N, C-alpha and C positions, 0 to 999 in steps of 0.2 A: 667271694666263696658260693654264692646262691648260683653262679655259675658252673661250679663242681657240685652243687649238689643236683641241679638238671642232669648235668652226666650223668655222675653216678646213678640216677633214678632211673635213666635212658638205659645205661647199660643193663641193671639189675633187670627190669623188664625185657631186654632183648636176652638174658640168660633162664630168665626164670618161664617166661612163654615164648621159644621158639618157632613152635609150629605155627601158633597164632599169628606171626606177623609174613611167615611164606604162603601159607597156605592161599591158594588161588584154585577157580575154576580146572586150569590146566594140571594141576597137581592132589585133585581130590581121589581121597579113595574111593572104591567100588562100592562102597553102603551110600555114602552120600552122595555117589554120581545117580545111582538107581534116584533116592531121593527128589534130585531134582528132577530127574527126568518123566518121572513118571508124574510129579505136582504140573510140569511144564504139558504133558501130554496128554495127561488125567487120566492112567493107566493104574487101574483095578491091581494090574501084577506084572512083575519086570522079570527077567532074569541075565544076566548079564554074564560074558566071560571073557575074561584079560585076552585082547590081543595087542600086535604089534602096535603101540601109539594110541593106545584107547581099549574100548570093549564093542564086542557084538552083543547082539543077542535077543529075545523077541520079548513081546510086552503086550499085554490086552489091556482094552480097552471096556469099560462097562457096558457098551450094547455089543460087548464080544467081536470085536475086529481085531483083529492080529497083527501087529506089525513087526518087520523084522527091523532092526534098531541097528546103526551105524556109530559110536561114538567116538574121536579122537580127540585126544588132548594135545596141546602144544606146554609146556611149562616154560619156556620160553617167554611167549606172548602172557603168560597167564588165560588162557582161553581153552575150552571145551564146545567146539560143532559137534552136531547133530544130527543125522538123518535118520529119519523113519517110514516107511512103504508098509501101507496097510493091503491087508487082504483083499480089501473092497476095491481097490484102486486109488485110495487116497495117499496124499503123501504130505510128508512135514520136515520142514528143515530148518535151523536155527544154529544160534551160538549163544554162551552164554559169558561175560567177560565182566574183570571189574574194572577195568579201565573206558 
């Protein structure tokens, strides 16, 4: 009976919260991507546009440097990769993954 109760509890949680179990950096929506990239790159503003496989856009740091951003999402791997090229010659790249 305990095993049955655990199975029912698990199934209910999956049915009631389907987005929570499957959301990864590879499937994040634009507001979440903007928040995470802004935090990682310490941007004071960010503007993204949907592109094939992710987003492109620009961001501005507190010191005024402007970055061209390219963000690629891979839903199968649950991974988001980013490249930021600054107008003053700086660059940064990285990834976000739950694995």
